[in-house]
C-alpha positions in Angstrom: 21.7 -56.2 -38.0 22.7 -60.2 -38.7 22.2 -59.4 -42.0 24.3 -56.4 -42.6 27.5 -58.2 -40.6 28.3 -60.8 -42.7 28.9 -57.8 -45.7 30.6 -56.0 -43.3 33.0 -58.3 -41.9 33.5 -59.0 -45.6 34.1 -55.8 -46.0 36.4 -54.9 -43.5 38.9 -57.8 -44.4 38.9 -56.2 -48.0 39.6 -53.3 -46.3 42.7 -54.9 -44.2 44.4 -56.6 -46.9 46.4 -53.8 -48.2 47.5 -53.0 -44.6 48.5 -56.9 -44.9 51.1 -56.8 -47.9 52.0 -53.4 -46.5 53.1 -55.0 -43.3 54.2 -58.2 -45.4 56.8 -56.0 -48.3 59.6 -55.1 -45.7 60.8 -58.7 -45.6 63.7 -59.2 -47.0 63.3 -61.9 -49.4 60.7 -62.5 -52.2 59.8 -65.3 -54.8 61.7 -62.8 -57.8 64.0 -65.1 -59.3 65.7 -62.2 -60.7 67.3 -62.3 -56.8 68.6 -65.6 -57.5 72.9 -65.7 -58.2 74.9 -68.5 -59.6 76.7 -70.3 -57.2 77.3 -73.6 -54.6 75.0 -72.8 -51.4 74.6 -74.6 -48.0 71.5 -75.7 -46.4 70.7 -73.6 -43.4 70.3 -76.0 -41.1 68.7 -73.7 -38.3 65.8 -72.9 -41.3 65.8 -76.7 -43.1 62.9 -78.5 -42.0 62.1 -81.9 -43.6 58.2 -83.0 -42.1 56.8 -85.9 -41.9 53.3 -87.5 -41.8 52.1 -91.0 -41.1 47.8 -91.6 -40.7 47.6 -92.8 -36.9 44.8 -95.8 -37.1 42.9 -93.8 -38.7 42.2 -91.6 -36.6 44.2 -88.7 -37.7 47.3 -88.1 -38.9 50.6 -87.9 -37.2 53.5 -85.1 -38.0 57.1 -85.6 -37.2 60.4 -83.5 -38.0 63.9 -83.8 -39.3 65.8 -81.1 -38.4 69.5 -79.8 -38.5 69.7 -80.6 -42.3 73.2 -80.2 -43.7 74.3 -80.0 -47.5 74.8 -78.3 -51.0 72.7 -76.6 -53.8 74.0 -75.4 -57.2 72.2 -73.5 -59.1 72.8 -71.4 -62.2 69.3 -68.9 -63.5 70.4 -69.0 -66.3 70.3 -72.8 -66.2 68.1 -73.3 -63.6 67.1 -77.6 -64.8 71.2 -78.3 -64.5 70.9 -77.6 -60.3 72.1 -80.1 -58.2 71.1 -80.8 -54.7 73.1 -83.3 -52.2 71.8 -82.7 -48.4 72.0 -84.9 -45.2 69.4 -85.8 -42.8 70.1 -87.0 -39.0 67.8 -89.1 -37.7 68.9 -89.5 -34.6 67.7 -85.7 -34.2 63.6 -86.4 -35.0 61.8 -85.4 -32.8 57.8 -84.9 -32.0 55.2 -83.7 -30.1 55.7 -87.1 -27.6 58.4 -87.6 -25.2 57.6 -91.4 -25.6 57.3 -91.9 -29.5 60.7 -90.1 -30.2 62.1 -92.6 -27.4 60.4 -95.6 -29.3 62.1 -94.5 -32.6 65.3 -94.5 -31.4 64.8 -97.2 -29.3 67.7 -100.3 -29.7 65.3 -104.1 -30.3 64.9 -106.0 -27.6 67.9 -108.7 -26.8 70.2 -107.2 -29.8 66.9 -107.7 -32.1 66.1 -105.3 -34.8 64.7 -101.8 -33.7 61.3 -101.2 -35.1 62.0 -97.6 -36.3 65.6 -96.8 -36.3 67.2 -97.7 -33.2 70.1 -95.5 -30.7 72.3 -94.9 -33.5 71.1 -94.3 -37.2 72.6 -93.1 -40.4 72.3 -90.1 -41.2 69.3 -90.2 -44.2 70.9 -88.4 -47.6 69.0 -87.1 -50.5 71.0 -86.8 -54.3 69.2 -85.4 -56.9 69.9 -86.2 -60.2 67.2 -84.6 -62.3 65.1 -81.3 -62.5 62.1 -80.7 -64.6 60.2 -77.4 -64.9 57.3 -75.8 -65.1 56.6 -73.7 -67.9 57.4 -70.6 -65.6 60.3 -71.2 -63.8 59.3 -71.2 -60.6 58.4 -75.5 -59.9 59.7 -77.9 -60.7 59.8 -81.9 -60.0 62.9 -83.1 -58.1 63.6 -86.8 -58.6 67.3 -88.1 -56.2 68.4 -91.3 -54.2 67.3 -91.2 -51.2 68.5 -92.8 -48.9 67.2 -94.2 -45.0 68.2 -96.8 -43.3 70.9 -98.2 -45.6 68.3 -98.4 -48.4 68.4 -96.3 -51.6 65.4 -95.6 -53.4 64.4 -93.3 -55.7 62.0 -90.4 -54.4 60.5 -87.0 -57.0 59.5 -83.7 -54.6 56.9 -81.1 -56.1 59.4 -78.2 -55.8 57.7 -74.3 -55.8 60.2 -72.1 -55.6 59.8 -69.8 -51.9 62.2 -66.7 -52.1 65.0 -65.1 -52.5 66.8 -62.1 -51.0 69.9 -61.2 -48.5 69.8 -62.1 -44.9 70.1 -59.0 -42.8 72.0 -60.4 -40.2 74.5 -62.5 -41.8 74.1 -60.3 -45.4 73.8 -63.6 -47.1 72.5 -64.2 -50.3 69.8 -67.4 -49.7 66.9 -68.8 -51.6 63.9 -70.7 -50.1 62.0 -73.7 -51.7 59.4 -75.5 -50.8 59.1 -79.3 -51.4 56.5 -81.6 -51.0 56.9 -86.4 -51.7 55.4 -89.6 -50.4 57.0 -91.8 -49.7 56.5 -96.0 -48.6 59.0 -96.5 -45.0 58.3 -100.0 -46.2 60.5 -99.5 -49.1 63.1 -98.9 -46.4 63.1 -101.6 -44.7 60.2 -99.9 -41.9 57.1 -102.3 -40.8 56.5 -101.5 -37.0 52.6 -101.0 -37.6 51.9 -101.5 -40.8 48.8 -101.4 -41.7 47.5 -99.6 -38.4 50.2 -97.0 -38.7 50.5 -96.0 -42.3 52.7 -97.3 -44.9 52.6 -94.0 -47.3 55.0 -90.6 -45.7 53.6 -87.6 -46.5 57.0 -85.8 -46.5 56.5 -81.2 -46.5 59.9 -79.8 -46.8 61.0 -76.4 -45.4 64.5 -75.6 -46.9 66.8 -71.7 -47.3 70.2 -72.1 -48.6 73.1 -69.4 -48.2 75.4 -68.7 -50.3 79.2 -69.2 -50.4 
């Protein structure tokens, strides 16, 4: 019976796959490029997140989030390489799983000194694209742009995947979504605290939704 059990589990999993697909087929968005309409889109701040991750002491990775992202995407499916994105990320709204760490990120320097990270009144970060290079299928792209963070501007390239498009059932707006990944070095932006025991390299994972205006 012990030998049979793994095969039975696999069979049940295979049988369950069509049911899962059937359940998911009712969602309003789908990875269908034909659903994307040309025009100007605004970032949905409630569903656009910039997730960052650093290595902490070589023991574990630590994750935080920037939300409430605003900005625009201009896109024409007939010429996707000409797409333009310009988004603003409110650094002051950074959040982590630790109230103490979040407070440290937004704490002013002692006696008027430079903060360890952003300080209590950080300027918003901003990413403005400068080029879009698509793969042969047209559903993945390398998007390069200028990232301004902590008062410093540096070029950054993101690997972007098309996630889906469709009409939002609540507000009836045409919506497109993307996933993106990239890496930056915080030392490039003048954020030096804790290096190297807290990694200089920061991994970025971005979940972005844009609504047609």
